[in-house]
N, C-alpha and C positions, 0 to 999 in steps of 0.2 A: 504493499500499499503507499501511495507516494506520501510524502510529509506534506504541510500545506504551504503552497506556494501560491500567493496571491499575486494576481495577475493585474493589477493596477497600471495606471501608465508608467513607464520609466522613460527616463530621458534619454534618446538615444545620441550617440556622438560618432563620428567617424575614427577608427583606428588605424594604425598603419601597419598593416599585415607585414609579417614579418617580427620584427623588434616592436612589438605594439605597445602602446601605450594609452590609457584613458585619462591620465591627469590633466591634458590638457582640454580634456572638455568642459563645461559646464559640469557644477555639482549635481550628480544624478540625481534623479526622484527615486527613495529606493521602494521597493514593490516585490522583492522575490526571496522570500524567508525561508529558510529549510533547517530543519533540527540534525544537528549531527551530535554523534555520543560525547563531543567536548562541546557543545553550545550551538546556540542558533548564530547562524550566519547569512549575511543580506547580500544580493546580488544585483544585475542592472541587466537591461536589456540593451544589444548591439543595435546597429543601424538595419541589419539584416534581418533583425527578430530572435536573433539567437540570445538565449539567455547566458549569462556568464558572472563566475565565481571566481576572486582570485586571492591569491596569500593563503590560503586556507593550509593551516600546519598541520600535520599528519603525525607529527612525531615533537618530541621537546628540544629544544634547542642543545647540540650538542658540541656544547661550550664547557670552557673550565675542567673538570673531575670528569666530565662526559666525553670528553675530547678524544678521539682513538678508542673510542666503546661504541658497543651496539646501541641503535636507536631506542629512546623511550617512548612511552606512550605521549602523545601530547596533554598537556592539562588541562582540567576543565574551565570552562567559564562561565559566569551568568548572563554577560553583557553581549549583547547582539556585534557580531565581529561585522562591518561594514567591509566586504569581498569586494570592492570595487574597481582595485587594479591589480596585475599579475605580481608575481611575490617577486622579491630583489633575486640576485646570483646569490650561487654561492662563491666563498672566496677564491679568487686567482688571479693569479699576475696579471696587473693593468696595462705593463710594458710603455711605463711614462706616461700615462692618460693624466692629464693636468687638471683635469676636474677630479677626478678619485686618490691623486695621489698612485704608490706603488700596487696598490692593493686595488680592485673591484669588489664589489660587494663585500658579505660577512660571512661569519661560520654559523651565524644563526639562520638559517634557510631551507628548514626542511620544510618546506608548502609545496602547494600545488594549485593547477588553475583547472577551472571545470569552464566547458562550453558544452551547451545542449541546446536541441532546438527546441521552439517555442513549445509544442506539442508533446513533448518526449515522456512514454509511460512505457517504462521495459524496453526502453531503446537499448541496442548493444552498445557495448561502453568498449573505447580505443582508448588506451593508456600509452601516450609520447615519451620516450625516452631520450630527453638532447645528445645531440654529438657535441664535437670540440675535443676531441682527444683525451677524453676525461681528466683532462686538467682545465677547461675552458667551456663555455657555454651556458645558457641559463633557458629555462620551462618558458619564459618571456618573450623570447626571439620567435617564439610559434605561433600564428591565431590561428586558432582551431574553429572561429567563426562559420566561416565558409563551408567547410567541410560536414559540422554537423547540422546546420540549417540543411545544406542541399543534400545530404544522404538520410539525414534522419538516426545519427549516430551520436549520443554524448563523448564529446572528446574531452581527457584529461590530459593536462603535460605536469611535470614534475617536475623539483630541482633535486638533486641528491649530492652530496660530498664528492668535491674534486680535489685532483692532486694529489697531495701527502696527504690529505684531510681523508679522502675519501680510500686512501689504496698506501700501507703500509705495512709491513710483510716482517718488520724484525721481529725476534722472539719476545723482547721484551715487552710487547705489544702483543702478540698473540697468544703467549703464554699465562698473558691474564684470564682469558676465557679456556681452562680444559677442557670445556666440555664441548666447546665451538673452536678451536686456535686456527683464528682468519685472522687477517688483514684488509678483506673485504670489504671495507664499513659503507661503500656506495652501494653495493650488491644488497647488502642489509638492510637499508635505506630505502630500495625500489621495492624488497621486501614488504617494510613496514607500510608503505605507500599503497599496495596493491592490498595489503590487511585493511586499511582504511577505506579503501574504494569497496570492498568485499562489505564491511560494514555500513557502508552510507550511502551507496550512490543510487539507492533505490529512490532516495528522498528528491535526488537531482533530474529521475523520470529516467534511470539506468536499469539496466538487467543485471545481477552480480554473476548471474550464470552464462553470461556471454561476455565476457571481457578478451579482449585480445591488446596485447600490447605490441607495441612498433617502435620502431628507432630506428636511427642512420649513423653511419660513420662510427664512433663511440657508443652510440645511445645500440646501434645497430651486433656491436661485438657484447653491450649489457644484454640484450636478447637472447643471443647464445648463452650469457652466462645464467640467466634464469632459466632458461630452456633446461640447463644439466644441472641447476640445483635443486637437492632434496628439499631443502626448507621452502620453497618455491612452490613446494606440490601442492596443485587443487586454486591455486590463486589466479589462475589466468587458462583459456579456453583456446586460443590460437595466437600464433606470435608471427610477427612479421618482421625480419631483418633486412633494412635497405641498407647496403654497402659496407656491410659489418665488418666484414673483418676478422679474422681468430690470431688475435695477438697476442697468445695466450702465453705466459712465460712460466717457466721450472722454479720454485723457490729459490735455486742458488741464483738463475738470472735477479729475482727480486729482493737479494738478501747483499750477498757476498760484493765485496771489492772489483773495481771493475778489471783489477790485473791478478785476480784470485786463478788459483789453478781450474777450477769452474766458476768463470768470470761471471760478476754481475754487469749489469747495463749503466748506463752514466746517473742515472736516478733510482740506481739502488738503494733500498734504506744505509745499508754502510758509507755512500757516496753520501746521502742528504745529512748522514750522522755527521760524520767530517766536517763536511762545510758547515753545519751548525754551531761545532764546538771551536771553529777558526772564527766564526762571526761573532761568539760569545769570549773570545779573547781566552781558553780553556786550553790551546792548542795555536803551534807556530804554523805547522802546515800540513798536510794531507797525511804524510806520515808520521807525525806526531800524532793526530787525531787517530788513527786507526789504531796505534799503539795505546792510547789512554784508552778507546774504545774497548780493547779486548783486557781491561782490568775493571772496568765498571759493571755493576750486578745488575740485573733486569730492573730492580725496583729503582735504581737508582737512575737508569737510564730513562725509563717511563716518566718519571717526576721533572728530569731536566726538559723532555719534549711537552710535557704539558706546560711548563714555565713560559715557554718562550710564546712570544706575541707572534699573533698573525703574520704580520710583515716578512718576521725572522722566519716561520717556516718555510713561507713563499720565498726570502731573499734568493735561493740558489737560480732561480728560475731568471734572475733579473742578468748574470752574468753570462747565461745558456738559454738564449731565447729558443732554441730550436729541442731543448731539453725533455720535453712535454711526450715525445714521440717513443723515449727511451723509459718512459715511465713503465712500471711492472705492476697494470692494475689487475685483469682478469688470469689471474693467477693458478696455477693447477698445484693446490695449497692439502686436496683432499679432502675438502669440508663443504666447499661451494662446488669447487670443479675436481674431477677425479685425478687424479696424482697421475693415472694411466695416459692419459690426454684424451680430446673429443671423440675422436675417431672409435677408440674402443668401447669409449661410454654409448654413444651412438648407437654402435652395432649391437651393443648388450641389450639394447631397449632399456637400458637402467637410467631413463632420464625422463623429463617430463612430457610424456608424449602424446603432444597435442597437433593438428594439423598446422603446414609451417607455410610461408610463403618466403622466399629467397630472392634476393637479385642483387644486382649489381649495374653502374654503367659503362657504357662503351670505353670512353675516356677519363676515368678516375684522376689520374696522374698528373692531367692539365690542369686541375685546381689551384696546383701548387707553381706549375712549370710557367701558367701563363702572366706568375707577379715576379720572377724568379730573374736577375739579369744574368745569370749567366747563359739564361737558354732565349732569354728577349732583350731584343735593343730598344730603349723606348724615345722614339722618334718625334720631331715637332707634330708628325700627322697622329702618332699613338703607337702602341706597341706593334714591334713586326719580330718575328722568331727569326733568329742571327743563323740558324741552319735548319732548313726543315725537314729533310730525312731525320737529321740527328733528333729533333724535336718530336719527329714522329714516333721513330724508333724508340726511342726511351719512353713516351706516352703509352706504348702497344705492349712493351714488356712489363710492364709494373701492371698496369690496367688489366691485361690477358691475367695473370698471375694472381690479381686482388679477387678477379671474379674466379677463377679454378678454384683457389682455396676458399672463398668466403660463400661462394654459391654451390659449384658443381660437386666439389670432395664431402660438405656437407651432406648435400641429397643424396650421396652414392653409398652416405653410411648409416641415414637416417634410417626408421623402421616406421615411423607417421607419415602420415601423406604430406608430400613434398610438392610445394608449384614454384617454377622457378623463372623469373625475367631476367631481360636485358633493356636499359634504358638509353637509346639510341638518339635519342632527339638534339639533330644539330642545327638545327632551322635558323641559325643566329645570324645577322647580316656580315657581309664579306666587305664593305667597305662602307666609310674609308679606310675601317680594319679589319680584318678580316678575324670577324671572333668567331665565326663559325668552324675554322681552322683552329685558332689559338685557342680556345675554351672546348668548342665542339659539347659533349655530353658529359662533361667534367662532372668529378666528384660533389655531391648535392644538388646538381640540378633538376634532379626530378622531385625533390621538396615541393618546390612551387607548385608543380604540377599535383601531388597528391590533396597539397591544402589548399589549392585552388587560389593561392593570391601570390600573382605574380610580382614580389616585392621580397626583400630580406636582402639587397648587394647585388641582384642579378639585373635590376633593371636595363641596364644599356643593352642587353640581349635581346629583351623584350618590346618588339618594334610594333608600329600599325599594320606593317606589312606580313608578318607572322603573327598576328593577333586569333585572328580567325581557327587556323590551324591547332595553335596551343590548347586555344581554350578546348577545342574538342576533343585534343588528347588528354587534358584534364580532365574534364567531365568523363571519360570514358576511367582515366587510372583510378580518381576518387570512387567510380561508381565499381569495381573489380575489388579496390580494396574494402569497401562496407558493403558488399556482397560477402567478403570472404568472413568478415566481421559477425555475419550476423548468420552464418551458414557453417562456416569453414570449408568453403569450396566456393571459391571466383567464379567457377561457372562460366556463365556469358556475362559477368555484371549486373544480371536481372534489367540490360538493357538492351538484349540482341546482339550484343559485340560476339567476336570470337570464341568458342567455346576452348576455356583453360587448361589442358588434361594435367594430371600429375605427372611427375618428372618419372616414374618406373615406366609409366607406357609407352615410351619411346625416349628419354632423354632428350628432353627440348625443353626450349624457352620460350615462353613468351616477348614477343620484341615490341616495344612502344617507338614509335617513328612517327614523325609529323605527318609523313603520307600513309603506313599502315600498320596496321594492330596485325601480329602475325606469330605465330608459332616457328621455331627453327631448330636446327641439332645444334649442340654442345659437343664437338669431337676432339676438345683441346685435353690434354692430360699433362701433368707436372715434367714427365720426361720430354714432351715433345715440346712442351715450353722452355727446357733447360736447353735442348739441342737448337733448339733455333735462335735463340739469345747466343750461346757460344757462337756462332754460324754467322751472325747479322753483320756485316762487314759495314755497316752505316756507323757502327760507333768501335770504339776506342777500344783497347783488353781492359785498360783501366776501367770506362764506363760498365762492362761487361761484366768486368769484376764486383764491382759497386751493387750495379743491381743485384746480382746472386749472391752477395752478400746482405744487401736489406731482406731479400725474399726468400733466404734460408735463413733467417735468426730465430725464428720461433718452432717450437718452445724451448728450443736451446740452441746455441750457435752450431751451425751443421760444418764443423771442422772437418770431414774426411770428404762431404762434395765439394768444398773449396778447394780444399788441397788437390783432389782430380783436376780440377780447371785451371788449376797453377794461379790462385787466388790467394792474398792472406786473408786472413780471418780480421 
């Protein structure tokens, strides 16, 4: 039974799709009050008719003594929570943002936002987990109003702890929970959010028995973590991973120094602790810090960590802006994810066996290359690829590997139904700047099509000339996504679109392009990809080794394969 929702008039205002904000609007006239387990929340109506509640706490603030501990229930409140704006981001490096200082957001951030159709009553629920390398991003960057109202689904977007706050695997922290020794606090946050949805979403018009989790990039990786996590059992019923990637690491990579016999990454727990000890004046250099660390017991280490300021915890990122992609996030810890690895776990059936929709983009890597001066020259007319053949080759080898590992390999091992796709849209303008080539179907490009809001940083690609085609493609994609949320089978999207078959019916993917939506075979294997990479004369030996090294580092550095290719680790 739905909680009381008064449908009195609410002041409507335009929101900027993507990183949307309601604060610039005139003061809303409240009229959408819902009772939750913690107390009443008051929402508002969006300009397209969708209902919205923002910054609703799903767990207590993970600050002070609660830092690096599992999330606890949100405190009860008697006062009505005016939920008119999306929640602020979780603490992350701001990279010199003059308005926020070195830190964007705060550690007190475990909130979610709800977008519901005006007539929601038992609607499917879609819980979005944002991307950002698991060290950046925020739920507020995604506007679910169009998807909710267009497809009749309740869209929930959640924040979760990021960077070293959400993922820290040192034994000093893991050992505090002998019953569940994990450093994957972000995954525990997501589980807490899903528990909140199960307990409360009916009041917002949602069906707790039809919950779909979906996410992109690091969010897609986290979808896989939830699929594999035994503690998440029963909290969701379908899963969609968009460009997810399986950057799962071993515990050694997550904990050890980078020069250990079993090397850790540059962002391992030991490397962060060494940096913190140096910054605190406890050691003069890395070697001294690691030596000191070896003499400290777990209790002393944990106390030292919890005494650090938010800025101090994030400080290592300022010196190494690319550190995020070495962050040990979803780690094979034997608690959240089996130490045997995802292939064995999926093949055994020892996971949350729900229908899955998995996909990637044709040009994943171009999202980074298009802004990299190593590959692009920024002329007066605009960016131009320095060497088109090299540019295309690097994108091809990274992007094909991404799709093979994040989609094909998962689909080959899973025992539950899998629907696979590839997003190929590249109808961006090719003059005065050739964005169709430079960007193409880059990482993240499918998000505006799924949400139906063509903004969020991609605006130069969306022109009047491609509007009709992209809007048609967007409606098709959101229809498939919503039909999957309704039934667990995207079928024909409920709209007479091409029938989407499961992976095991022919190892085929649904291809989403401007001119056509159709199933196509996916023949590439890892061995084929390696052979093609090592034989590609468009690249130097150094470039081939760089790509091979990056593509084979998870869940542990593949020293044997690198040696066979005469590549250094």
